[in-house]
MARLUMGU-472540 format. One record per residue (C-alpha): residue number from 0; residue in three letters; x, y, z. Coordinates in steps of 0.1 Angstrom, whole numbers, plus 5000, padded with zeros to 4 digits. Layout:
% residues N
+------+------+------+------+------+
: resi : resn :   px :   py :   pz :
+------+------+------+------+------+
:  NUM :  ALA :    X :    Y :    Z :
...
+------+------+------+------+------+
***
This chain:
% residues 445
+------+------+------+------+------+
: resi : resn :   px :   py :   pz :
+------+------+------+------+------+
:    0 :  MET : 5189 : 4879 : 5010 :
:    1 :  LEU : 5187 : 4841 : 5010 :
:    2 :  SER : 5190 : 4840 : 5048 :
:    3 :  TYR : 5158 : 4860 : 5052 :
:    4 :  LEU : 5140 : 4839 : 5027 :
:    5 :  ILE : 5151 : 4806 : 5044 :
:    6 :  GLY : 5142 : 4821 : 5078 :
:    7 :  LEU : 5107 : 4830 : 5065 :
:    8 :  LEU : 5103 : 4795 : 5050 :
:    9 :  PHE : 5112 : 4779 : 5083 :
:   10 :  LEU : 5086 : 4799 : 5101 :
:   11 :  ILE : 5059 : 4782 : 5081 :
:   12 :  PRO : 5060 : 4748 : 5100 :
:   13 :  LEU : 5059 : 4769 : 5133 :
:   14 :  CYS : 5025 : 4782 : 5123 :
:   15 :  PHE : 5009 : 4748 : 5128 :
:   16 :  LYS : 5022 : 4743 : 5163 :
:   17 :  LYS : 4999 : 4751 : 5192 :
:   18 :  MET : 5004 : 4785 : 5210 :
:   19 :  SER : 5028 : 4798 : 5183 :
:   20 :  TRP : 5010 : 4831 : 5176 :
:   21 :  TYR : 5032 : 4853 : 5198 :
:   22 :  LEU : 5063 : 4834 : 5189 :
:   23 :  ILE : 5058 : 4841 : 5152 :
:   24 :  GLN : 5049 : 4877 : 5158 :
:   25 :  ASN : 5080 : 4884 : 5179 :
:   26 :  LEU : 5103 : 4865 : 5154 :
:   27 :  LEU : 5090 : 4886 : 5126 :
:   28 :  PHE : 5097 : 4917 : 5147 :
:   29 :  LEU : 5132 : 4904 : 5151 :
:   30 :  PHE : 5135 : 4898 : 5113 :
:   31 :  SER : 5124 : 4933 : 5106 :
:   32 :  LEU : 5150 : 4947 : 5130 :
:   33 :  MET : 5177 : 4926 : 5114 :
:   34 :  TYR : 5167 : 4937 : 5079 :
:   35 :  LEU : 5166 : 4973 : 5090 :
:   36 :  ILE : 5202 : 4971 : 5105 :
:   37 :  ASN : 5215 : 4954 : 5074 :
:   38 :  ILE : 5213 : 4984 : 5051 :
:   39 :  ASP : 5247 : 4991 : 5034 :
:   40 :  PHE : 5254 : 5021 : 5012 :
:   41 :  PHE : 5262 : 5003 : 4979 :
:   42 :  CYS : 5241 : 5003 : 4948 :
:   43 :  TRP : 5230 : 4966 : 4948 :
:   44 :  SER : 5233 : 4943 : 4978 :
:   45 :  GLY : 5222 : 4909 : 4989 :
:   46 :  LEU : 5230 : 4897 : 4954 :
:   47 :  SER : 5225 : 4861 : 4943 :
:   48 :  TYR : 5216 : 4844 : 4910 :
:   49 :  MET : 5180 : 4857 : 4909 :
:   50 :  PHE : 5176 : 4879 : 4939 :
:   51 :  GLY : 5191 : 4912 : 4952 :
:   52 :  TYR : 5180 : 4946 : 4963 :
:   53 :  ASP : 5188 : 4982 : 4956 :
:   54 :  TYR : 5173 : 5010 : 4976 :
:   55 :  LEU : 5140 : 5010 : 4959 :
:   56 :  SER : 5135 : 4973 : 4966 :
:   57 :  TYR : 5150 : 4977 : 5001 :
:   58 :  GLY : 5125 : 5004 : 5012 :
:   59 :  LEU : 5095 : 4985 : 4999 :
:   60 :  SER : 5105 : 4951 : 5012 :
:   61 :  MET : 5112 : 4967 : 5046 :
:   62 :  LEU : 5076 : 4981 : 5044 :
:   63 :  SER : 5063 : 4946 : 5036 :
:   64 :  PHE : 5080 : 4932 : 5067 :
:   65 :  TRP : 5067 : 4959 : 5089 :
:   66 :  ILE : 5031 : 4958 : 5077 :
:   67 :  CYS : 5030 : 4920 : 5079 :
:   68 :  VAL : 5041 : 4921 : 5116 :
:   69 :  LEU : 5015 : 4948 : 5123 :
:   70 :  MET : 4989 : 4927 : 5106 :
:   71 :  ILE : 4994 : 4899 : 5131 :
:   72 :  LEU : 4994 : 4925 : 5159 :
:   73 :  ALA : 4961 : 4940 : 5146 :
:   74 :  SER : 4943 : 4906 : 5141 :
:   75 :  TYR : 4938 : 4897 : 5177 :
:   76 :  SER : 4902 : 4886 : 5172 :
:   77 :  VAL : 4915 : 4857 : 5151 :
:   78 :  ILE : 4934 : 4842 : 5180 :
:   79 :  ARG : 4908 : 4852 : 5206 :
:   80 :  TYR : 4880 : 4833 : 5189 :
:   81 :  LYS : 4904 : 4806 : 5176 :
:   82 :  PHE : 4892 : 4813 : 5141 :
:   83 :  TYR : 4916 : 4791 : 5120 :
:   84 :  ASN : 4945 : 4810 : 5135 :
:   85 :  ASN : 4972 : 4786 : 5122 :
:   86 :  LEU : 4960 : 4790 : 5086 :
:   87 :  PHE : 4958 : 4827 : 5091 :
:   88 :  LEU : 4995 : 4829 : 5101 :
:   89 :  PHE : 5004 : 4807 : 5072 :
:   90 :  MET : 4986 : 4830 : 5048 :
:   91 :  ILE : 5004 : 4860 : 5062 :
:   92 :  LEU : 5038 : 4843 : 5059 :
:   93 :  PHE : 5031 : 4831 : 5024 :
:   94 :  LEU : 5021 : 4866 : 5014 :
:   95 :  LEU : 5052 : 4881 : 5030 :
:   96 :  ILE : 5075 : 4856 : 5011 :
:   97 :  MET : 5057 : 4864 : 4979 :
:   98 :  LEU : 5061 : 4902 : 4984 :
:   99 :  PHE : 5097 : 4899 : 4995 :
:  100 :  CYS : 5106 : 4879 : 4964 :
:  101 :  THR : 5087 : 4903 : 4942 :
:  102 :  PHE : 5106 : 4933 : 4954 :
:  103 :  CYS : 5139 : 4916 : 4954 :
:  104 :  SER : 5137 : 4899 : 4920 :
:  105 :  LEU : 5164 : 4908 : 4896 :
:  106 :  ASN : 5148 : 4890 : 4867 :
:  107 :  MET : 5116 : 4902 : 4851 :
:  108 :  ILE : 5101 : 4867 : 4847 :
:  109 :  SER : 5106 : 4859 : 4884 :
:  110 :  PHE : 5092 : 4893 : 4892 :
:  111 :  TYR : 5061 : 4885 : 4872 :
:  112 :  PHE : 5057 : 4851 : 4888 :
:  113 :  PHE : 5058 : 4865 : 4924 :
:  114 :  PHE : 5038 : 4896 : 4914 :
:  115 :  GLU : 5009 : 4873 : 4904 :
:  116 :  GLY : 5015 : 4849 : 4933 :
:  117 :  SER : 5008 : 4876 : 4959 :
:  118 :  LEU : 4972 : 4877 : 4946 :
:  119 :  LEU : 4964 : 4842 : 4960 :
:  120 :  PRO : 4970 : 4847 : 4997 :
:  121 :  THR : 4952 : 4881 : 4996 :
:  122 :  LEU : 4923 : 4864 : 4980 :
:  123 :  PHE : 4922 : 4837 : 5007 :
:  124 :  LEU : 4924 : 4864 : 5034 :
:  125 :  ILE : 4894 : 4881 : 5020 :
:  126 :  PHE : 4874 : 4849 : 5014 :
:  127 :  GLY : 4884 : 4832 : 5046 :
:  128 :  TRP : 4884 : 4860 : 5072 :
:  129 :  GLY : 4862 : 4887 : 5056 :
:  130 :  TYR : 4830 : 4899 : 5072 :
:  131 :  GLN : 4800 : 4899 : 5048 :
:  132 :  PRO : 4788 : 4874 : 5022 :
:  133 :  GLU : 4796 : 4900 : 4996 :
:  134 :  ARG : 4833 : 4892 : 5001 :
:  135 :  LEU : 4830 : 4866 : 4973 :
:  136 :  GLN : 4820 : 4892 : 4948 :
:  137 :  ALA : 4848 : 4915 : 4961 :
:  138 :  GLY : 4873 : 4887 : 4957 :
:  139 :  ILE : 4862 : 4879 : 4921 :
:  140 :  TYR : 4865 : 4916 : 4913 :
:  141 :  LEU : 4900 : 4917 : 4926 :
:  142 :  LEU : 4910 : 4885 : 4908 :
:  143 :  PHE : 4896 : 4894 : 4874 :
:  144 :  TYR : 4907 : 4931 : 4873 :
:  145 :  THR : 4942 : 4919 : 4881 :
:  146 :  LEU : 4942 : 4889 : 4858 :
:  147 :  PHE : 4927 : 4909 : 4829 :
:  148 :  ALA : 4958 : 4931 : 4827 :
:  149 :  SER : 4985 : 4906 : 4836 :
:  150 :  LEU : 4984 : 4884 : 4805 :
:  151 :  PRO : 4995 : 4913 : 4782 :
:  152 :  LEU : 5023 : 4919 : 4808 :
:  153 :  LEU : 5035 : 4883 : 4804 :
:  154 :  LEU : 5034 : 4886 : 4766 :
:  155 :  GLY : 5053 : 4919 : 4768 :
:  156 :  ILE : 5080 : 4903 : 4789 :
:  157 :  MET : 5083 : 4875 : 4764 :
:  158 :  TYR : 5086 : 4900 : 4735 :
:  159 :  LEU : 5113 : 4919 : 4755 :
:  160 :  TYR : 5133 : 4887 : 4760 :
:  161 :  ASN : 5129 : 4878 : 4723 :
:  162 :  SER : 5142 : 4912 : 4712 :
:  163 :  ALA : 5169 : 4920 : 4738 :
:  164 :  ASN : 5179 : 4885 : 4750 :
:  165 :  TYR : 5180 : 4895 : 4786 :
:  166 :  LEU : 5155 : 4904 : 4813 :
:  167 :  VAL : 5177 : 4917 : 4841 :
:  168 :  PHE : 5165 : 4949 : 4857 :
:  169 :  SER : 5199 : 4964 : 4860 :
:  170 :  LEU : 5206 : 4962 : 4823 :
:  171 :  VAL : 5174 : 4974 : 4808 :
:  172 :  TYR : 5185 : 5011 : 4809 :
:  173 :  MET : 5205 : 5003 : 4777 :
:  174 :  ASN : 5173 : 5000 : 4756 :
:  175 :  ASP : 5146 : 5024 : 4746 :
:  176 :  PHE : 5118 : 5007 : 4728 :
:  177 :  MET : 5096 : 5028 : 4706 :
:  178 :  ASN : 5068 : 5003 : 4706 :
:  179 :  LEU : 5032 : 5012 : 4714 :
:  180 :  TYR : 5020 : 4976 : 4719 :
:  181 :  LEU : 5049 : 4969 : 4743 :
:  182 :  TYR : 5042 : 5001 : 4761 :
:  183 :  PHE : 5005 : 4993 : 4768 :
:  184 :  SER : 5011 : 4957 : 4776 :
:  185 :  MET : 5039 : 4965 : 4802 :
:  186 :  ILE : 5021 : 4994 : 4818 :
:  187 :  LEU : 4985 : 4983 : 4821 :
:  188 :  ALA : 4989 : 4956 : 4847 :
:  189 :  PHE : 5006 : 4981 : 4870 :
:  190 :  LEU : 4981 : 5008 : 4865 :
:  191 :  VAL : 4953 : 4984 : 4875 :
:  192 :  LYS : 4973 : 4974 : 4906 :
:  193 :  MET : 4980 : 5010 : 4916 :
:  194 :  PRO : 4949 : 5015 : 4911 :
:  195 :  MET : 4945 : 5043 : 4886 :
:  196 :  TYR : 4911 : 5060 : 4883 :
:  197 :  LEU : 4888 : 5040 : 4859 :
:  198 :  PHE : 4906 : 5008 : 4870 :
:  199 :  HIS : 4899 : 5014 : 4907 :
:  200 :  LEU : 4866 : 4998 : 4912 :
:  201 :  TRP : 4880 : 4966 : 4927 :
:  202 :  LEU : 4897 : 4985 : 4955 :
:  203 :  PRO : 4869 : 4999 : 4976 :
:  204 :  LYS : 4850 : 4966 : 4973 :
:  205 :  ALA : 4880 : 4946 : 4984 :
:  206 :  HIS : 4887 : 4969 : 5013 :
:  207 :  VAL : 4852 : 4970 : 5027 :
:  208 :  GLU : 4849 : 4932 : 5026 :
:  209 :  ALA : 4884 : 4923 : 5037 :
:  210 :  PRO : 4893 : 4917 : 5074 :
:  211 :  ILE : 4916 : 4942 : 5090 :
:  212 :  SER : 4948 : 4923 : 5080 :
:  213 :  GLY : 4936 : 4922 : 5044 :
:  214 :  SER : 4929 : 4960 : 5043 :
:  215 :  MET : 4963 : 4967 : 5059 :
:  216 :  ILE : 4983 : 4946 : 5034 :
:  217 :  LEU : 4962 : 4959 : 5004 :
:  218 :  ALA : 4967 : 4996 : 5013 :
:  219 :  GLY : 5002 : 4991 : 5028 :
:  220 :  VAL : 5020 : 4970 : 5002 :
:  221 :  LEU : 4999 : 4956 : 4974 :
:  222 :  LEU : 4992 : 4991 : 4959 :
:  223 :  LYS : 5029 : 4997 : 4960 :
:  224 :  LEU : 5036 : 4968 : 4937 :
:  225 :  GLY : 5021 : 4988 : 4908 :
:  226 :  GLY : 5043 : 5018 : 4915 :
:  227 :  TYR : 5074 : 4996 : 4919 :
:  228 :  GLY : 5067 : 4979 : 4885 :
:  229 :  LEU : 5061 : 5013 : 4868 :
:  230 :  LEU : 5094 : 5027 : 4882 :
:  231 :  ARG : 5112 : 4996 : 4868 :
:  232 :  VAL : 5096 : 4994 : 4833 :
:  233 :  PHE : 5098 : 5031 : 4825 :
:  234 :  GLU : 5136 : 5028 : 4823 :
:  235 :  TYR : 5132 : 5013 : 4788 :
:  236 :  LEU : 5100 : 5030 : 4778 :
:  237 :  MET : 5111 : 5066 : 4781 :
:  238 :  GLY : 5108 : 5075 : 4744 :
:  239 :  VAL : 5072 : 5063 : 4739 :
:  240 :  GLY : 5064 : 5075 : 4775 :
:  241 :  MET : 5072 : 5111 : 4766 :
:  242 :  LEU : 5046 : 5110 : 4739 :
:  243 :  ILE : 5017 : 5092 : 4757 :
:  244 :  ASN : 5022 : 5098 : 4794 :
:  245 :  MET : 5002 : 5130 : 4793 :
:  246 :  PHE : 4971 : 5109 : 4788 :
:  247 :  TRP : 4976 : 5089 : 4820 :
:  248 :  LEU : 4985 : 5120 : 4839 :
:  249 :  SER : 4954 : 5139 : 4830 :
:  250 :  ILE : 4931 : 5109 : 4838 :
:  251 :  SER : 4949 : 5105 : 4872 :
:  252 :  LEU : 4945 : 5141 : 4882 :
:  253 :  VAL : 4908 : 5145 : 4871 :
:  254 :  GLY : 4902 : 5111 : 4887 :
:  255 :  GLY : 4919 : 5121 : 4920 :
:  256 :  PHE : 4896 : 5152 : 4922 :
:  257 :  LEU : 4865 : 5131 : 4914 :
:  258 :  VAL : 4874 : 5104 : 4939 :
:  259 :  SER : 4880 : 5132 : 4965 :
:  260 :  LEU : 4844 : 5143 : 4959 :
:  261 :  MET : 4832 : 5108 : 4963 :
:  262 :  CYS : 4850 : 5106 : 4997 :
:  263 :  MET : 4829 : 5135 : 5009 :
:  264 :  ARG : 4797 : 5115 : 5008 :
:  265 :  GLN : 4808 : 5081 : 5022 :
:  266 :  VAL : 4792 : 5068 : 5053 :
:  267 :  ASP : 4813 : 5037 : 5057 :
:  268 :  MET : 4847 : 5046 : 5073 :
:  269 :  LYS : 4866 : 5019 : 5055 :
:  270 :  ALA : 4852 : 5029 : 5021 :
:  271 :  LEU : 4862 : 5065 : 5028 :
:  272 :  ILE : 4898 : 5055 : 5037 :
:  273 :  ALA : 4899 : 5032 : 5006 :
:  274 :  TYR : 4887 : 5060 : 4982 :
:  275 :  SER : 4913 : 5084 : 4998 :
:  276 :  SER : 4939 : 5058 : 4988 :
:  277 :  VAL : 4928 : 5060 : 4952 :
:  278 :  ALA : 4931 : 5098 : 4954 :
:  279 :  HIS : 4966 : 5096 : 4968 :
:  280 :  MET : 4977 : 5070 : 4943 :
:  281 :  GLY : 4963 : 5094 : 4915 :
:  282 :  LEU : 4990 : 5119 : 4926 :
:  283 :  VAL : 5016 : 5092 : 4926 :
:  284 :  VAL : 5007 : 5081 : 4890 :
:  285 :  GLY : 5007 : 5117 : 4879 :
:  286 :  GLY : 5041 : 5124 : 4894 :
:  287 :  LEU : 5056 : 5092 : 4880 :
:  288 :  MET : 5043 : 5099 : 4845 :
:  289 :  THR : 5062 : 5132 : 4842 :
:  290 :  LEU : 5094 : 5110 : 4840 :
:  291 :  ASN : 5115 : 5136 : 4858 :
:  292 :  ILE : 5138 : 5131 : 4888 :
:  293 :  TRP : 5114 : 5148 : 4913 :
:  294 :  GLY : 5086 : 5125 : 4901 :
:  295 :  PHE : 5107 : 5093 : 4904 :
:  296 :  TYR : 5120 : 5101 : 4939 :
:  297 :  MET : 5088 : 5114 : 4954 :
:  298 :  THR : 5067 : 5086 : 4940 :
:  299 :  PHE : 5088 : 5063 : 4962 :
:  300 :  VAL : 5085 : 5086 : 4992 :
:  301 :  LEU : 5047 : 5089 : 4990 :
:  302 :  MET : 5043 : 5052 : 4985 :
:  303 :  ILE : 5062 : 5045 : 5018 :
:  304 :  ALA : 5043 : 5073 : 5036 :
:  305 :  HIS : 5009 : 5062 : 5022 :
:  306 :  GLY : 5015 : 5026 : 5032 :
:  307 :  LEU : 5021 : 5035 : 5068 :
:  308 :  CYS : 4994 : 5061 : 5071 :
:  309 :  SER : 4966 : 5043 : 5053 :
:  310 :  SER : 4973 : 5011 : 5072 :
:  311 :  GLY : 4971 : 5030 : 5105 :
:  312 :  LEU : 4938 : 5045 : 5096 :
:  313 :  PHE : 4924 : 5011 : 5087 :
:  314 :  CYS : 4935 : 4999 : 5121 :
:  315 :  LEU : 4916 : 5028 : 5138 :
:  316 :  ALA : 4885 : 5020 : 5118 :
:  317 :  ASN : 4888 : 4984 : 5129 :
:  318 :  ILE : 4893 : 4993 : 5166 :
:  319 :  SER : 4859 : 5012 : 5164 :
:  320 :  TYR : 4843 : 4983 : 5145 :
:  321 :  GLU : 4854 : 4958 : 5172 :
:  322 :  ARG : 4838 : 4980 : 5199 :
:  323 :  LEU : 4806 : 4991 : 5182 :
:  324 :  GLY : 4800 : 4963 : 5156 :
:  325 :  SER : 4795 : 4989 : 5128 :
:  326 :  ARG : 4817 : 5010 : 5105 :
:  327 :  SER : 4790 : 5035 : 5097 :
:  328 :  LEU : 4797 : 5071 : 5105 :
:  329 :  LEU : 4761 : 5074 : 5116 :
:  330 :  ILE : 4768 : 5051 : 5146 :
:  331 :  ASN : 4805 : 5059 : 5152 :
:  332 :  LYS : 4798 : 5094 : 5166 :
:  333 :  GLY : 4811 : 5111 : 5196 :
:  334 :  LEU : 4839 : 5086 : 5201 :
:  335 :  MET : 4859 : 5113 : 5219 :
:  336 :  ASN : 4836 : 5109 : 5249 :
:  337 :  LEU : 4839 : 5071 : 5250 :
:  338 :  MET : 4875 : 5066 : 5239 :
:  339 :  PRO : 4893 : 5099 : 5246 :
:  340 :  SER : 4928 : 5086 : 5243 :
:  341 :  MET : 4920 : 5070 : 5210 :
:  342 :  ALA : 4909 : 5104 : 5197 :
:  343 :  LEU : 4946 : 5116 : 5198 :
:  344 :  TRP : 4956 : 5087 : 5174 :
:  345 :  TRP : 4927 : 5096 : 5152 :
:  346 :  PHE : 4939 : 5131 : 5151 :
:  347 :  LEU : 4976 : 5122 : 5145 :
:  348 :  LEU : 4969 : 5097 : 5117 :
:  349 :  SER : 4943 : 5119 : 5101 :
:  350 :  SER : 4967 : 5149 : 5100 :
:  351 :  CYS : 4993 : 5126 : 5083 :
:  352 :  ASN : 4966 : 5116 : 5058 :
:  353 :  MET : 4961 : 5152 : 5048 :
:  354 :  ALA : 4999 : 5157 : 5045 :
:  355 :  ALA : 5004 : 5179 : 5076 :
:  356 :  PRO : 5040 : 5184 : 5088 :
:  357 :  PRO : 5061 : 5166 : 5101 :
:  358 :  SER : 5048 : 5135 : 5082 :
:  359 :  LEU : 5065 : 5119 : 5053 :
:  360 :  ASN : 5033 : 5125 : 5032 :
:  361 :  LEU : 5042 : 5162 : 5032 :
:  362 :  LEU : 5076 : 5156 : 5017 :
:  363 :  GLY : 5061 : 5133 : 4991 :
:  364 :  GLU : 5032 : 5155 : 4981 :
:  365 :  ILE : 5053 : 5187 : 4979 :
:  366 :  GLY : 5078 : 5168 : 4957 :
:  367 :  LEU : 5050 : 5155 : 4934 :
:  368 :  LEU : 5035 : 5190 : 4931 :
:  369 :  ASN : 5069 : 5203 : 4922 :
:  370 :  SER : 5074 : 5175 : 4896 :
:  371 :  MET : 5040 : 5181 : 4879 :
:  372 :  ILE : 5040 : 5219 : 4880 :
:  373 :  GLY : 5075 : 5219 : 4866 :
:  374 :  TRP : 5062 : 5197 : 4838 :
:  375 :  MET : 5032 : 5219 : 4830 :
:  376 :  TRP : 5020 : 5248 : 4852 :
:  377 :  MET : 4983 : 5244 : 4841 :
:  378 :  VAL : 4978 : 5212 : 4862 :
:  379 :  MET : 4981 : 5235 : 4892 :
:  380 :  LEU : 4943 : 5238 : 4892 :
:  381 :  PHE : 4937 : 5201 : 4898 :
:  382 :  LEU : 4965 : 5199 : 4923 :
:  383 :  ILE : 4950 : 5227 : 4943 :
:  384 :  LEU : 4916 : 5209 : 4943 :
:  385 :  ILE : 4930 : 5175 : 4952 :
:  386 :  SER : 4950 : 5190 : 4981 :
:  387 :  PHE : 4921 : 5210 : 4994 :
:  388 :  PHE : 4896 : 5181 : 4992 :
:  389 :  SER : 4921 : 5157 : 5008 :
:  390 :  ALA : 4920 : 5180 : 5039 :
:  391 :  ALA : 4882 : 5183 : 5036 :
:  392 :  TYR : 4874 : 5146 : 5036 :
:  393 :  THR : 4900 : 5138 : 5063 :
:  394 :  LEU : 4884 : 5165 : 5085 :
:  395 :  TYR : 4850 : 5151 : 5077 :
:  396 :  LEU : 4861 : 5116 : 5088 :
:  397 :  TYR : 4877 : 5129 : 5120 :
:  398 :  SER : 4850 : 5153 : 5131 :
:  399 :  TYR : 4821 : 5130 : 5123 :
:  400 :  SER : 4836 : 5101 : 5142 :
:  401 :  GLN : 4850 : 5120 : 5172 :
:  402 :  HIS : 4825 : 5148 : 5178 :
:  403 :  GLY : 4787 : 5147 : 5182 :
:  404 :  ILE : 4762 : 5130 : 5204 :
:  405 :  TYR : 4770 : 5094 : 5209 :
:  406 :  TYR : 4745 : 5066 : 5205 :
:  407 :  SER : 4732 : 5057 : 5240 :
:  408 :  GLY : 4735 : 5019 : 5234 :
:  409 :  ILE : 4773 : 5020 : 5234 :
:  410 :  TYR : 4780 : 5031 : 5270 :
:  411 :  SER : 4796 : 4997 : 5275 :
:  412 :  SER : 4823 : 5004 : 5250 :
:  413 :  MET : 4858 : 5005 : 5265 :
:  414 :  SER : 4889 : 5024 : 5255 :
:  415 :  GLY : 4919 : 5008 : 5238 :
:  416 :  TYR : 4942 : 4980 : 5249 :
:  417 :  CYS : 4979 : 4985 : 5252 :
:  418 :  ARG : 4983 : 4963 : 5221 :
:  419 :  GLU : 4962 : 4987 : 5201 :
:  420 :  TYR : 4982 : 5018 : 5212 :
:  421 :  LEU : 5014 : 5000 : 5204 :
:  422 :  LEU : 5001 : 4991 : 5169 :
:  423 :  LEU : 4992 : 5027 : 5162 :
:  424 :  LEU : 5025 : 5040 : 5176 :
:  425 :  LEU : 5044 : 5016 : 5153 :
:  426 :  HIS : 5025 : 5031 : 5123 :
:  427 :  TRP : 5028 : 5067 : 5133 :
:  428 :  PHE : 5064 : 5067 : 5146 :
:  429 :  PRO : 5083 : 5057 : 5114 :
:  430 :  LEU : 5060 : 5079 : 5093 :
:  431 :  ASN : 5071 : 5110 : 5112 :
:  432 :  LEU : 5106 : 5099 : 5120 :
:  433 :  LEU : 5116 : 5092 : 5084 :
:  434 :  ILE : 5113 : 5129 : 5073 :
:  435 :  LEU : 5142 : 5137 : 5096 :
:  436 :  LYS : 5164 : 5113 : 5076 :
:  437 :  SER : 5148 : 5119 : 5042 :
:  438 :  GLU : 5181 : 5112 : 5024 :
:  439 :  TYR : 5173 : 5075 : 5030 :
:  440 :  VAL : 5144 : 5077 : 5007 :
:  441 :  LEU : 5162 : 5099 : 4981 :
:  442 :  ILE : 5191 : 5077 : 4972 :
:  443 :  TRP : 5176 : 5048 : 4952 :
:  444 :  PHE : 5178 : 5062 : 4917 :
+------+------+------+------+------+
***
């Protein structure tokens, strides 16, 4: 565990050398490979005084490594225009260190510290490399939504320490607090981070204003912090959770349906993909709130699947944006004629987004449906609507962007580079390969 951390820290001075972009990119690929090979089938591994990982942490920190490498691969315009590329690499590495420490913290206070720390580099990515002047407003939204809910979390952790005298994750299963204030303070910060419907307004704003790397890390990993935190804190909030969770579950399902309807009338490709993230995370929150074993396993599966799929779709939207200078669906039409080989990737990642086989999304969504219908069969109505509309808005995105008469001013547009095809393959391949070894995502509990 410490070896990876020291390795990442020693990459930071390399950022400020000249011509170090590809060096850092390839070293991070090497790190990901080493971390992937290092899996050992024991409950906790890589243990030290305050760090260590079980399978839940392992899967999400592996996802963080992978998405951060792909962020560098996707952000080629930063190095091409020499747009503060050294600082950009530094921000990505800083963010990766924060995420790695968050997922591998054994102690709740260190988890809180790194959980909040990951906000800073994300904010700087949006402020420094975003597109429109509105990025300042989007950054403030992100900051204040997250900070509003995180002070109660800190107070909740302090109360916990005061009453139990320990904060180690692996011991908290021994307690079951029947405390309403503690329940709300511990859970609210994670629901905002997820984001649950009603707390989701910062997400589309942040996505639309963020650069491609910001969108990828937001969709790929930062939304997973909320799910990870909930999976950890529900171990000692089972009693009160059984009484109140129905409230969150109903909001999430109704919200998922309403957000799906909002997706159907978006004209900005990035906003559409961002709203679809909210709808998918609504399912995750719903499944998690049932507190049964299906919900706990499949939440993790869908978080990994959504991280890869959503990030890939943002990459596709950015590839079109770099060619045409617009993300509007009114201008991005008929791309199948201009970039025919890219249309295949649009199709593959869109079908993953609507949980078509053989993607990991399918496994996650079927499991979450199972968990919620087993909890109460009447939620089936909303699950049917969410599943139907997720296919509907994905087809809307695909058919609007790929078919139709293209705008005559964009004849000069060229098809993809090898780098972009590699980037899309590295999103799609693990997403469809993991379903063949799904026991890897079902052993963390």
